[in-house]
Backbone of each chain as nested JSON, in Angstrom:
{
  "chains": [
    {"id": "A", "residues": [
      {"number": 1, "name": "MET", "atoms": {"N": [-25.529, -47.177, -33.464], "CA": [-26.155, -48.492, -33.38], "C": [-26.922, -48.79, -34.644]}},
      {"number": 2, "name": "ALA", "atoms": {"N": [-26.698, -49.981, -35.208], "CA": [-27.389, -50.361, -36.436], "C": [-28.113, -51.675, -36.243]}},
      {"number": 3, "name": "ILE", "atoms": {"N": [-29.186, -51.869, -37.002], "CA": [-29.9, -53.136, -36.978], "C": [-29.629, -53.858, -38.306]}},
      {"number": 4, "name": "ILE", "atoms": {"N": [-29.069, -55.062, -38.197], "CA": [-28.878, -55.885, -39.395], "C": [-30.039, -56.868, -39.421]}},
      {"number": 5, "name": "VAL", "atoms": {"N": [-30.71, -56.967, -40.564], "CA": [-31.835, -57.876, -40.711], "C": [-31.404, -59.076, -41.563]}},
      {"number": 6, "name": "VAL", "atoms": {"N": [-31.65, -60.27, -41.064], "CA": [-31.394, -61.48, -41.851], "C": [-32.736, -62.154, -42.105]}},
      {"number": 7, "name": "GLU", "atoms": {"N": [-33.102, -62.271, -43.373], "CA": [-34.385, -62.91, -43.757], "C": [-34.103, -64.303, -44.27]}},
      {"number": 8, "name": "VAL", "atoms": {"N": [-34.733, -65.291, -43.7], "CA": [-34.518, -66.692, -44.059], "C": [-35.815, -67.28, -44.578]}},
      {"number": 9, "name": "MET", "atoms": {"N": [-35.792, -67.804, -45.783], "CA": [-36.977, -68.448, -46.36], "C": [-36.586, -69.836, -46.869]}},
      {"number": 10, "name": "LEU", "atoms": {"N": [-37.538, -70.794, -46.815], "CA": [-37.305, -72.094, -47.421], "C": [-37.149, -71.912, -48.943]}},
      {"number": 11, "name": "LYS", "atoms": {"N": [-36.293, -72.7, -49.579], "CA": [-36.16, -72.631, -51.024], "C": [-37.516, -72.974, -51.678]}},
      {"number": 12, "name": "PRO", "atoms": {"N": [-37.796, -72.411, -52.837], "CA": [-39.11, -72.603, -53.459], "C": [-39.467, -74.082, -53.685]}},
      {"number": 13, "name": "GLU", "atoms": {"N": [-38.454, -74.93, -53.919], "CA": [-38.724, -76.34, -54.207], "C": [-38.947, -77.167, -52.934]}},
      {"number": 14, "name": "ILE", "atoms": {"N": [-38.754, -76.552, -51.766], "CA": [-38.944, -77.273, -50.474], "C": [-40.359, -77.053, -49.976]}},
      {"number": 15, "name": "LEU", "atoms": {"N": [-41.037, -78.119, -49.587], "CA": [-42.394, -78.029, -49.07], "C": [-42.396, -77.206, -47.773]}},
      {"number": 16, "name": "ASP", "atoms": {"N": [-43.357, -76.31, -47.631], "CA": [-43.426, -75.411, -46.506], "C": [-44.793, -75.632, -45.801]}},
      {"number": 17, "name": "PRO", "atoms": {"N": [-44.862, -76.598, -44.863], "CA": [-46.142, -76.933, -44.256], "C": [-46.77, -75.769, -43.485]}},
      {"number": 18, "name": "GLN", "atoms": {"N": [-45.939, -74.924, -42.861], "CA": [-46.48, -73.777, -42.122], "C": [-47.179, -72.812, -43.081]}},
      {"number": 19, "name": "GLY", "atoms": {"N": [-46.528, -72.549, -44.216], "CA": [-47.112, -71.657, -45.213], "C": [-48.4, -72.247, -45.773]}},
      {"number": 20, "name": "VAL", "atoms": {"N": [-48.397, -73.556, -46.03], "CA": [-49.588, -74.236, -46.566], "C": [-50.733, -74.104, -45.544]}},
      {"number": 21, "name": "ALA", "atoms": {"N": [-50.41, -74.292, -44.246], "CA": [-51.435, -74.204, -43.217], "C": [-52.043, -72.803, -43.149]}},
      {"number": 22, "name": "VAL", "atoms": {"N": [-51.175, -71.787, -43.244], "CA": [-51.667, -70.395, -43.243], "C": [-52.528, -70.151, -44.481]}},
      {"number": 23, "name": "GLY", "atoms": {"N": [-52.048, -70.627, -45.617], "CA": [-52.798, -70.462, -46.877], "C": [-54.158, -71.14, -46.836]}},
      {"number": 24, "name": "ALA", "atoms": {"N": [-54.245, -72.247, -46.093], "CA": [-55.535, -72.945, -45.96], "C": [-56.448, -72.269, -44.955]}},
      {"number": 25, "name": "ALA", "atoms": {"N": [-55.857, -71.611, -43.957], "CA": [-56.662, -70.964, -42.908], "C": [-57.262, -69.652, -43.394]}},
      {"number": 26, "name": "LEU", "atoms": {"N": [-56.573, -68.944, -44.298], "CA": [-57.043, -67.63, -44.76], "C": [-58.484, -67.689, -45.351]}},
      {"number": 27, "name": "PRO", "atoms": {"N": [-58.756, -68.611, -46.318], "CA": [-60.13, -68.644, -46.873], "C": [-61.177, -69.006, -45.835]}},
      {"number": 28, "name": "ARG", "atoms": {"N": [-60.811, -69.831, -44.828], "CA": [-61.753, -70.182, -43.76], "C": [-62.155, -68.945, -42.958]}},
      {"number": 29, "name": "LEU", "atoms": {"N": [-61.255, -67.934, -42.91], "CA": [-61.544, -66.685, -42.197], "C": [-62.146, -65.638, -43.131]}},
      {"number": 30, "name": "GLY", "atoms": {"N": [-62.415, -66.012, -44.376], "CA": [-63.042, -65.097, -45.316], "C": [-62.071, -64.28, -46.153]}},
      {"number": 31, "name": "PHE", "atoms": {"N": [-60.76, -64.599, -46.076], "CA": [-59.774, -63.867, -46.857], "C": [-59.44, -64.68, -48.112]}},
      {"number": 32, "name": "THR", "atoms": {"N": [-59.714, -64.118, -49.268], "CA": [-59.545, -64.874, -50.498], "C": [-58.454, -64.326, -51.418]}},
      {"number": 33, "name": "PHE", "atoms": {"N": [-57.61, -63.431, -50.9], "CA": [-56.611, -62.751, -51.75], "C": [-55.407, -63.626, -52.071]}},
      {"number": 34, "name": "ALA", "atoms": {"N": [-55.136, -64.624, -51.232], "CA": [-53.855, -65.313, -51.346], "C": [-53.861, -66.442, -52.377]}},
      {"number": 35, "name": "LYS", "atoms": {"N": [-52.887, -66.446, -53.269], "CA": [-52.727, -67.571, -54.19], "C": [-51.831, -68.632, -53.524]}},
      {"number": 36, "name": "SER", "atoms": {"N": [-50.827, -68.19, -52.791], "CA": [-50.001, -69.1, -52.006], "C": [-49.304, -68.292, -50.904]}},
      {"number": 37, "name": "VAL", "atoms": {"N": [-48.902, -69.005, -49.864], "CA": [-48.25, -68.362, -48.723], "C": [-46.977, -69.171, -48.388]}},
      {"number": 38, "name": "ARG", "atoms": {"N": [-45.891, -68.458, -48.131], "CA": [-44.674, -69.122, -47.653], "C": [-44.306, -68.433, -46.325]}},
      {"number": 39, "name": "GLN", "atoms": {"N": [-43.871, -69.236, -45.353], "CA": [-43.488, -68.658, -44.079], "C": [-42.013, -68.868, -43.842]}},
      {"number": 40, "name": "GLY", "atoms": {"N": [-41.363, -67.806, -43.35], "CA": [-39.937, -67.885, -43.042], "C": [-39.611, -67.197, -41.732]}},
      {"number": 41, "name": "LYS", "atoms": {"N": [-38.328, -66.991, -41.516], "CA": [-37.847, -66.385, -40.273], "C": [-37.207, -65.045, -40.553]}},
      {"number": 42, "name": "ARG", "atoms": {"N": [-37.147, -64.237, -39.52], "CA": [-36.567, -62.91, -39.627], "C": [-35.781, -62.628, -38.37]}},
      {"number": 43, "name": "PHE", "atoms": {"N": [-34.515, -62.258, -38.512], "CA": [-33.686, -61.957, -37.351], "C": [-33.299, -60.472, -37.387]}},
      {"number": 44, "name": "GLU", "atoms": {"N": [-33.424, -59.803, -36.265], "CA": [-32.918, -58.437, -36.146], "C": [-31.717, -58.487, -35.223]}},
      {"number": 45, "name": "ILE", "atoms": {"N": [-30.538, -58.173, -35.762], "CA": [-29.302, -58.234, -34.989], "C": [-28.824, -56.819, -34.733]}},
      {"number": 46, "name": "GLU", "atoms": {"N": [-28.721, -56.476, -33.439], "CA": [-28.268, -55.139, -33.078], "C": [-26.752, -55.129, -33.006]}},
      {"number": 47, "name": "VAL", "atoms": {"N": [-26.148, -54.175, -33.724], "CA": [-24.691, -54.078, -33.811], "C": [-24.266, -52.691, -33.316]}},
      {"number": 48, "name": "GLU", "atoms": {"N": [-23.183, -52.645, -32.559], "CA": [-22.631, -51.369, -32.037], "C": [-22.096, -50.54, -33.197]}},
      {"number": 49, "name": "GLY", "atoms": {"N": [-22.481, -49.265, -33.254], "CA": [-21.947, -48.373, -34.295], "C": [-22.361, -48.767, -35.691]}},
      {"number": 50, "name": "THR", "atoms": {"N": [-21.676, -48.219, -36.684], "CA": [-21.944, -48.567, -38.08], "C": [-21.251, -49.884, -38.413]}},
      {"number": 51, "name": "PRO", "atoms": {"N": [-21.954, -50.829, -39.041], "CA": [-21.322, -52.101, -39.332], "C": [-20.189, -51.97, -40.351]}},
      {"number": 52, "name": "THR", "atoms": {"N": [-19.04, -52.548, -40.041], "CA": [-17.893, -52.529, -40.95], "C": [-18.037, -53.637, -41.988]}},
      {"number": 53, "name": "ALA", "atoms": {"N": [-17.205, -53.602, -43.025], "CA": [-17.226, -54.645, -44.055], "C": [-16.901, -55.994, -43.45]}},
      {"number": 54, "name": "ALA", "atoms": {"N": [-15.928, -56.004, -42.5], "CA": [-15.537, -57.266, -41.838], "C": [-16.723, -57.831, -41.058]}},
      {"number": 55, "name": "GLN", "atoms": {"N": [-17.448, -56.915, -40.355], "CA": [-18.593, -57.346, -39.577], "C": [-19.688, -57.929, -40.492]}},
      {"number": 56, "name": "MET", "atoms": {"N": [-19.931, -57.267, -41.615], "CA": [-20.931, -57.751, -42.566], "C": [-20.551, -59.138, -43.077]}},
      {"number": 57, "name": "ALA", "atoms": {"N": [-19.251, -59.355, -43.337], "CA": [-18.805, -60.674, -43.821], "C": [-19.048, -61.706, -42.736]}},
      {"number": 58, "name": "ASP", "atoms": {"N": [-18.78, -61.31, -41.466], "CA": [-19.026, -62.189, -40.319], "C": [-20.494, -62.558, -40.209]}},
      {"number": 59, "name": "ILE", "atoms": {"N": [-21.356, -61.549, -40.411], "CA": [-22.797, -61.781, -40.3], "C": [-23.254, -62.732, -41.394]}},
      {"number": 60, "name": "GLU", "atoms": {"N": [-22.718, -62.578, -42.616], "CA": [-23.011, -63.495, -43.71], "C": [-22.661, -64.915, -43.295]}},
      {"number": 61, "name": "LYS", "atoms": {"N": [-21.486, -65.066, -42.677], "CA": [-20.99, -66.388, -42.262], "C": [-21.919, -66.959, -41.182]}},
      {"number": 62, "name": "ALA", "atoms": {"N": [-22.301, -66.109, -40.209], "CA": [-23.197, -66.553, -39.138], "C": [-24.558, -66.95, -39.714]}},
      {"number": 63, "name": "ALA", "atoms": {"N": [-25.049, -66.2, -40.718], "CA": [-26.322, -66.535, -41.335], "C": [-26.28, -67.91, -41.981]}},
      {"number": 64, "name": "ALA", "atoms": {"N": [-25.116, -68.218, -42.627], "CA": [-24.999, -69.498, -43.35], "C": [-24.794, -70.662, -42.406]}},
      {"number": 65, "name": "THR", "atoms": {"N": [-24.258, -70.392, -41.172], "CA": [-23.953, -71.514, -40.272], "C": [-25.014, -71.675, -39.181]}},
      {"number": 66, "name": "LEU", "atoms": {"N": [-25.522, -70.567, -38.626], "CA": [-26.418, -70.676, -37.484], "C": [-27.867, -70.306, -37.812]}},
      {"number": 67, "name": "LEU", "atoms": {"N": [-28.056, -69.248, -38.563], "CA": [-29.425, -68.733, -38.772], "C": [-30.178, -69.452, -39.869]}},
      {"number": 68, "name": "ALA", "atoms": {"N": [-29.472, -69.884, -40.899], "CA": [-30.152, -70.588, -41.998], "C": [-29.444, -71.912, -42.276]}},
      {"number": 69, "name": "ASN", "atoms": {"N": [-30.158, -72.819, -42.883], "CA": [-29.59, -74.067, -43.371], "C": [-29.538, -73.954, -44.9]}},
      {"number": 70, "name": "PRO", "atoms": {"N": [-28.343, -73.67, -45.474], "CA": [-28.271, -73.373, -46.908], "C": [-28.672, -74.541, -47.791]}},
      {"number": 71, "name": "VAL", "atoms": {"N": [-28.788, -75.748, -47.21], "CA": [-29.247, -76.896, -48.007], "C": [-30.722, -76.686, -48.417]}},
      {"number": 72, "name": "ILE", "atoms": {"N": [-31.523, -76.184, -47.494], "CA": [-32.958, -76.068, -47.788], "C": [-33.465, -74.625, -47.724]}},
      {"number": 73, "name": "GLU", "atoms": {"N": [-32.621, -73.687, -47.256], "CA": [-33.106, -72.317, -47.08], "C": [-32.227, -71.305, -47.823]}},
      {"number": 74, "name": "THR", "atoms": {"N": [-32.835, -70.186, -48.191], "CA": [-32.089, -69.054, -48.732], "C": [-32.12, -67.959, -47.68]}},
      {"number": 75, "name": "TYR", "atoms": {"N": [-31.122, -67.083, -47.686], "CA": [-31.132, -65.985, -46.73], "C": [-30.65, -64.703, -47.389]}},
      {"number": 76, "name": "VAL", "atoms": {"N": [-31.123, -63.566, -46.87], "CA": [-30.737, -62.245, -47.347], "C": [-30.302, -61.455, -46.134]}},
      {"number": 77, "name": "VAL", "atoms": {"N": [-29.157, -60.753, -46.238], "CA": [-28.676, -59.91, -45.141], "C": [-28.828, -58.456, -45.59]}},
      {"number": 78, "name": "LYS", "atoms": {"N": [-29.49, -57.659, -44.747], "CA": [-29.733, -56.24, -45.074], "C": [-29.38, -55.373, -43.874]}},
      {"number": 79, "name": "VAL", "atoms": {"N": [-28.987, -54.144, -44.155], "CA": [-28.843, -53.164, -43.066], "C": [-30.125, -52.354, -43.006]}},
      {"number": 80, "name": "GLN", "atoms": {"N": [-30.787, -52.31, -41.84], "CA": [-32.031, -51.572, -41.7], "C": [-31.712, -50.091, -41.557]}},
      {"number": 81, "name": "ALA", "atoms": {"N": [-32.435, -49.266, -42.281], "CA": [-32.238, -47.81, -42.245], "C": [-32.505, -47.263, -40.831]}}
    ]},
    {"id": "B", "residues": [
      {"number": 1, "name": "MET", "atoms": {"N": [-48.668, -60.623, -61.029], "CA": [-48.477, -61.331, -59.787], "C": [-47.595, -60.515, -58.845]}},
      {"number": 2, "name": "ALA", "atoms": {"N": [-48.046, -60.323, -57.614], "CA": [-47.277, -59.568, -56.659], "C": [-47.057, -60.374, -55.391]}},
      {"number": 3, "name": "ILE", "atoms": {"N": [-45.957, -60.066, -54.716], "CA": [-45.67, -60.722, -53.438], "C": [-45.862, -59.657, -52.346]}},
      {"number": 4, "name": "ILE", "atoms": {"N": [-46.769, -59.964, -51.405], "CA": [-46.963, -59.086, -50.261], "C": [-46.193, -59.72, -49.094]}},
      {"number": 5, "name": "VAL", "atoms": {"N": [-45.35, -58.948, -48.451], "CA": [-44.558, -59.465, -47.33], "C": [-45.136, -58.932, -46.015]}},
      {"number": 6, "name": "VAL", "atoms": {"N": [-45.39, -59.84, -45.085], "CA": [-45.824, -59.421, -43.753], "C": [-44.727, -59.825, -42.777]}},
      {"number": 7, "name": "GLU", "atoms": {"N": [-44.165, -58.839, -42.083], "CA": [-43.089, -59.084, -41.104], "C": [-43.652, -58.961, -39.716]}},
      {"number": 8, "name": "VAL", "atoms": {"N": [-43.493, -59.984, -38.914], "CA": [-44.061, -60.044, -37.568], "C": [-42.916, -60.136, -36.566]}},
      {"number": 9, "name": "MET", "atoms": {"N": [-42.852, -59.229, -35.618], "CA": [-41.815, -59.271, -34.573], "C": [-42.497, -59.125, -33.196]}},
      {"number": 10, "name": "LEU", "atoms": {"N": [-41.931, -59.759, -32.197], "CA": [-42.401, -59.554, -30.835], "C": [-42.158, -58.092, -30.446]}},
      {"number": 11, "name": "LYS", "atoms": {"N": [-43.104, -57.513, -29.668], "CA": [-42.9, -56.156, -29.192], "C": [-41.615, -56.094, -28.352]}},
      {"number": 12, "name": "PRO", "atoms": {"N": [-40.915, -54.922, -28.35], "CA": [-39.617, -54.835, -27.667], "C": [-39.711, -55.204, -26.162]}},
      {"number": 13, "name": "GLU", "atoms": {"N": [-40.867, -54.976, -25.533], "CA": [-40.966, -55.238, -24.102], "C": [-41.305, -56.704, -23.795]}},
      {"number": 14, "name": "ILE", "atoms": {"N": [-41.524, -57.514, -24.853], "CA": [-41.845, -58.948, -24.654], "C": [-40.563, -59.753, -24.749]}},
      {"number": 15, "name": "LEU", "atoms": {"N": [-40.343, -60.643, -23.775], "CA": [-39.147, -61.515, -23.785], "C": [-39.165, -62.4, -25.015]}},
      {"number": 16, "name": "ASP", "atoms": {"N": [-38.028, -62.532, -25.705], "CA": [-37.921, -63.317, -26.928], "C": [-36.868, -64.417, -26.717]}},
      {"number": 17, "name": "PRO", "atoms": {"N": [-37.303, -65.587, -26.208], "CA": [-36.333, -66.644, -25.854], "C": [-35.559, -67.16, -27.074]}},
      {"number": 18, "name": "GLN", "atoms": {"N": [-36.202, -67.202, -28.257], "CA": [-35.503, -67.651, -29.45], "C": [-34.352, -66.716, -29.779]}},
      {"number": 19, "name": "GLY", "atoms": {"N": [-34.652, -65.395, -29.73], "CA": [-33.621, -64.397, -30.01], "C": [-32.497, -64.463, -29.008]}},
      {"number": 20, "name": "VAL", "atoms": {"N": [-32.855, -64.671, -27.715], "CA": [-31.83, -64.767, -26.666], "C": [-30.94, -65.959, -26.906]}},
      {"number": 21, "name": "ALA", "atoms": {"N": [-31.554, -67.111, -27.349], "CA": [-30.805, -68.327, -27.598], "C": [-29.83, -68.105, -28.759]}},
      {"number": 22, "name": "VAL", "atoms": {"N": [-30.294, -67.446, -29.841], "CA": [-29.417, -67.181, -30.958], "C": [-28.286, -66.235, -30.514]}},
      {"number": 23, "name": "GLY", "atoms": {"N": [-28.633, -65.201, -29.741], "CA": [-27.643, -64.264, -29.251], "C": [-26.59, -64.913, -28.368]}},
      {"number": 24, "name": "ALA", "atoms": {"N": [-26.987, -65.997, -27.655], "CA": [-26.038, -66.717, -26.805], "C": [-25.191, -67.679, -27.604]}},
      {"number": 25, "name": "ALA", "atoms": {"N": [-25.748, -68.181, -28.728], "CA": [-25.024, -69.154, -29.527], "C": [-23.953, -68.49, -30.388]}},
      {"number": 26, "name": "LEU", "atoms": {"N": [-24.191, -67.251, -30.806], "CA": [-23.256, -66.57, -31.691], "C": [-21.832, -66.51, -31.126]}},
      {"number": 27, "name": "PRO", "atoms": {"N": [-21.64, -66.007, -29.892], "CA": [-20.273, -65.96, -29.365], "C": [-19.62, -67.318, -29.216]}},
      {"number": 28, "name": "ARG", "atoms": {"N": [-20.431, -68.359, -28.939], "CA": [-19.872, -69.727, -28.834], "C": [-19.3, -70.183, -30.176]}},
      {"number": 29, "name": "LEU", "atoms": {"N": [-19.824, -69.61, -31.282], "CA": [-19.326, -69.964, -32.626], "C": [-18.259, -68.965, -33.071]}},
      {"number": 30, "name": "GLY", "atoms": {"N": [-17.875, -68.036, -32.209], "CA": [-16.805, -67.104, -32.532], "C": [-17.287, -65.802, -33.154]}},
      {"number": 31, "name": "PHE", "atoms": {"N": [-18.617, -65.57, -33.162], "CA": [-19.134, -64.335, -33.725], "C": [-19.445, -63.365, -32.589]}},
      {"number": 32, "name": "THR", "atoms": {"N": [-18.773, -62.226, -32.595], "CA": [-18.898, -61.317, -31.452], "C": [-19.564, -59.987, -31.836]}},
      {"number": 33, "name": "PHE", "atoms": {"N": [-20.161, -59.922, -33.022], "CA": [-20.713, -58.646, -33.493], "C": [-22.02, -58.246, -32.845]}},
      {"number": 34, "name": "ALA", "atoms": {"N": [-22.775, -59.207, -32.327], "CA": [-24.152, -58.942, -31.944], "C": [-24.266, -58.385, -30.522]}},
      {"number": 35, "name": "LYS", "atoms": {"N": [-24.988, -57.273, -30.368], "CA": [-25.296, -56.74, -29.046], "C": [-26.559, -57.412, -28.543]}},
      {"number": 36, "name": "SER", "atoms": {"N": [-27.525, -57.63, -29.441], "CA": [-28.754, -58.354, -29.091], "C": [-29.367, -58.88, -30.379]}},
      {"number": 37, "name": "VAL", "atoms": {"N": [-30.176, -59.929, -30.233], "CA": [-30.837, -60.559, -31.382], "C": [-32.319, -60.723, -31.045]}},
      {"number": 38, "name": "ARG", "atoms": {"N": [-33.199, -60.375, -32.001], "CA": [-34.622, -60.649, -31.875], "C": [-35.025, -61.531, -33.061]}},
      {"number": 39, "name": "GLN", "atoms": {"N": [-35.859, -62.523, -32.819], "CA": [-36.307, -63.383, -33.906], "C": [-37.797, -63.189, -34.14]}},
      {"number": 40, "name": "GLY", "atoms": {"N": [-38.182, -63.116, -35.407], "CA": [-39.596, -62.97, -35.757], "C": [-39.938, -63.821, -36.943]}},
      {"number": 41, "name": "LYS", "atoms": {"N": [-41.149, -63.567, -37.468], "CA": [-41.646, -64.358, -38.6], "C": [-41.791, -63.472, -39.829]}},
      {"number": 42, "name": "ARG", "atoms": {"N": [-41.823, -64.13, -40.985], "CA": [-41.925, -63.416, -42.239], "C": [-42.834, -64.242, -43.153]}},
      {"number": 43, "name": "PHE", "atoms": {"N": [-43.871, -63.62, -43.683], "CA": [-44.783, -64.313, -44.578], "C": [-44.676, -63.685, -45.964]}},
      {"number": 44, "name": "GLU", "atoms": {"N": [-44.598, -64.527, -46.984], "CA": [-44.667, -64.052, -48.376], "C": [-45.992, -64.532, -48.934]}},
      {"number": 45, "name": "ILE", "atoms": {"N": [-46.879, -63.6, -49.25], "CA": [-48.225, -63.924, -49.74], "C": [-48.275, -63.553, -51.214]}},
      {"number": 46, "name": "GLU", "atoms": {"N": [-48.527, -64.565, -52.042], "CA": [-48.617, -64.34, -53.498], "C": [-50.025, -63.917, -53.841]}},
      {"number": 47, "name": "VAL", "atoms": {"N": [-50.164, -62.797, -54.55], "CA": [-51.473, -62.254, -54.897], "C": [-51.543, -62.13, -56.424]}},
      {"number": 48, "name": "GLU", "atoms": {"N": [-52.703, -62.455, -56.978], "CA": [-52.929, -62.361, -58.429], "C": [-52.91, -60.885, -58.837]}},
      {"number": 49, "name": "GLY", "atoms": {"N": [-52.185, -60.536, -59.893], "CA": [-52.166, -59.179, -60.413], "C": [-51.608, -58.159, -59.427]}},
      {"number": 50, "name": "THR", "atoms": {"N": [-51.882, -56.881, -59.679], "CA": [-51.439, -55.817, -58.781], "C": [-52.412, -55.725, -57.61]}},
      {"number": 51, "name": "PRO", "atoms": {"N": [-51.918, -55.676, -56.372], "CA": [-52.84, -55.65, -55.221], "C": [-53.632, -54.348, -55.198]}},
      {"number": 52, "name": "THR", "atoms": {"N": [-54.939, -54.438, -55.028], "CA": [-55.803, -53.262, -54.932], "C": [-55.803, -52.736, -53.513]}},
      {"number": 53, "name": "ALA", "atoms": {"N": [-56.336, -51.544, -53.335], "CA": [-56.42, -50.947, -51.974], "C": [-57.28, -51.821, -51.095]}},
      {"number": 54, "name": "ALA", "atoms": {"N": [-58.367, -52.375, -51.638], "CA": [-59.25, -53.248, -50.83], "C": [-58.507, -54.504, -50.405]}},
      {"number": 55, "name": "GLN", "atoms": {"N": [-57.702, -55.056, -51.331], "CA": [-56.913, -56.256, -50.988], "C": [-55.903, -55.938, -49.888]}},
      {"number": 56, "name": "MET", "atoms": {"N": [-55.248, -54.772, -49.985], "CA": [-54.257, -54.407, -48.995], "C": [-54.913, -54.259, -47.615]}},
      {"number": 57, "name": "ALA", "atoms": {"N": [-56.139, -53.692, -47.599], "CA": [-56.87, -53.537, -46.346], "C": [-57.19, -54.92, -45.769]}},
      {"number": 58, "name": "ASP", "atoms": {"N": [-57.575, -55.861, -46.689], "CA": [-57.858, -57.246, -46.281], "C": [-56.628, -57.91, -45.699]}},
      {"number": 59, "name": "ILE", "atoms": {"N": [-55.471, -57.658, -46.332], "CA": [-54.225, -58.283, -45.861], "C": [-53.857, -57.731, -44.477]}},
      {"number": 60, "name": "GLU", "atoms": {"N": [-54.054, -56.425, -44.3], "CA": [-53.837, -55.801, -42.985], "C": [-54.685, -56.503, -41.897]}},
      {"number": 61, "name": "LYS", "atoms": {"N": [-55.975, -56.767, -42.286], "CA": [-56.898, -57.411, -41.349], "C": [-56.437, -58.842, -41.054]}},
      {"number": 62, "name": "ALA", "atoms": {"N": [-56.035, -59.568, -42.114], "CA": [-55.558, -60.941, -41.947], "C": [-54.302, -60.961, -41.079]}},
      {"number": 63, "name": "ALA", "atoms": {"N": [-53.412, -59.968, -41.267], "CA": [-52.184, -59.922, -40.47], "C": [-52.511, -59.75, -38.987]}},
      {"number": 64, "name": "ALA", "atoms": {"N": [-53.538, -58.926, -38.706], "CA": [-53.903, -58.646, -37.308], "C": [-54.634, -59.81, -36.663]}},
      {"number": 65, "name": "THR", "atoms": {"N": [-55.313, -60.648, -37.47], "CA": [-56.118, -61.725, -36.891], "C": [-55.412, -63.08, -36.926]}},
      {"number": 66, "name": "LEU", "atoms": {"N": [-54.714, -63.35, -38.033], "CA": [-54.15, -64.713, -38.197], "C": [-52.631, -64.734, -38.083]}},
      {"number": 67, "name": "LEU", "atoms": {"N": [-51.956, -63.774, -38.743], "CA": [-50.5, -63.867, -38.836], "C": [-49.796, -63.347, -37.602]}},
      {"number": 68, "name": "ALA", "atoms": {"N": [-50.349, -62.343, -36.968], "CA": [-49.728, -61.766, -35.776], "C": [-50.731, -61.697, -34.625]}},
      {"number": 69, "name": "ASN", "atoms": {"N": [-50.2, -61.685, -33.406], "CA": [-51.03, -61.467, -32.224], "C": [-50.719, -60.052, -31.748]}},
      {"number": 70, "name": "PRO", "atoms": {"N": [-51.618, -59.076, -32.024], "CA": [-51.297, -57.674, -31.762], "C": [-51.096, -57.36, -30.273]}},
      {"number": 71, "name": "VAL", "atoms": {"N": [-51.471, -58.286, -29.4], "CA": [-51.23, -58.067, -27.976], "C": [-49.729, -58.096, -27.681]}},
      {"number": 72, "name": "ILE", "atoms": {"N": [-49.009, -59.021, -28.329], "CA": [-47.576, -59.156, -28.038], "C": [-46.693, -58.917, -29.234]}},
      {"number": 73, "name": "GLU", "atoms": {"N": [-47.269, -58.778, -30.444], "CA": [-46.449, -58.644, -31.636], "C": [-46.808, -57.389, -32.435]}},
      {"number": 74, "name": "THR", "atoms": {"N": [-45.834, -56.9, -33.161], "CA": [-46.08, -55.832, -34.142], "C": [-45.909, -56.442, -35.536]}},
      {"number": 75, "name": "TYR", "atoms": {"N": [-46.585, -55.837, -36.506], "CA": [-46.42, -56.371, -37.886], "C": [-46.353, -55.218, -38.873]}},
      {"number": 76, "name": "VAL", "atoms": {"N": [-45.674, -55.499, -39.984], "CA": [-45.516, -54.516, -41.068], "C": [-45.934, -55.233, -42.332]}},
      {"number": 77, "name": "VAL", "atoms": {"N": [-46.765, -54.576, -43.144], "CA": [-47.171, -55.134, -44.45], "C": [-46.488, -54.328, -45.54]}},
      {"number": 78, "name": "LYS", "atoms": {"N": [-45.818, -55.02, -46.465], "CA": [-45.078, -54.359, -47.542], "C": [-45.387, -55.057, -48.865]}},
      {"number": 79, "name": "VAL", "atoms": {"N": [-45.318, -54.314, -49.956], "CA": [-45.382, -54.927, -51.282], "C": [-43.94, -55.099, -51.747]}},
      {"number": 80, "name": "GLN", "atoms": {"N": [-43.589, -56.357, -52.118], "CA": [-42.219, -56.603, -52.564], "C": [-42.074, -56.185, -54.045]}},
      {"number": 81, "name": "ALA", "atoms": {"N": [-40.993, -55.497, -54.313], "CA": [-40.748, -55.015, -55.688], "C": [-40.646, -56.203, -56.663]}}
    ]}
  ]
}
């Protein structure tokens, strides 16, 4: 059994209101470390056995069609150790 | 400049309706690789210079108070290469 992780973030040129809200809330709570914050999504997909090359290609396709919107988002597909 | 990544996922025993919805949508689109899907959040926090130990401790505290709800969620703090 393997876990495939798909990380989806808004492209840098797209406004990220959630990230801005978090970035504004941090100093109010006394945390001053952040210069900027971006918020994205993370999917953990459980796959039977070791993922094959065909499965990985399928997951890439699913990421581009269902998990992320490639017009405004970037995504990364990783196999979790 | 460093990017600190905070990954927030619902605890395994907590129902994840978003993940269930994605897991149900995949086979409808012809993707049959997934045994189960969990959805979580991902924060990219930009920090000036190299993060110090005190800053990392602060980010851990911020993750536990603002970014994640430790009652139902787990979080991981990482420095992105």
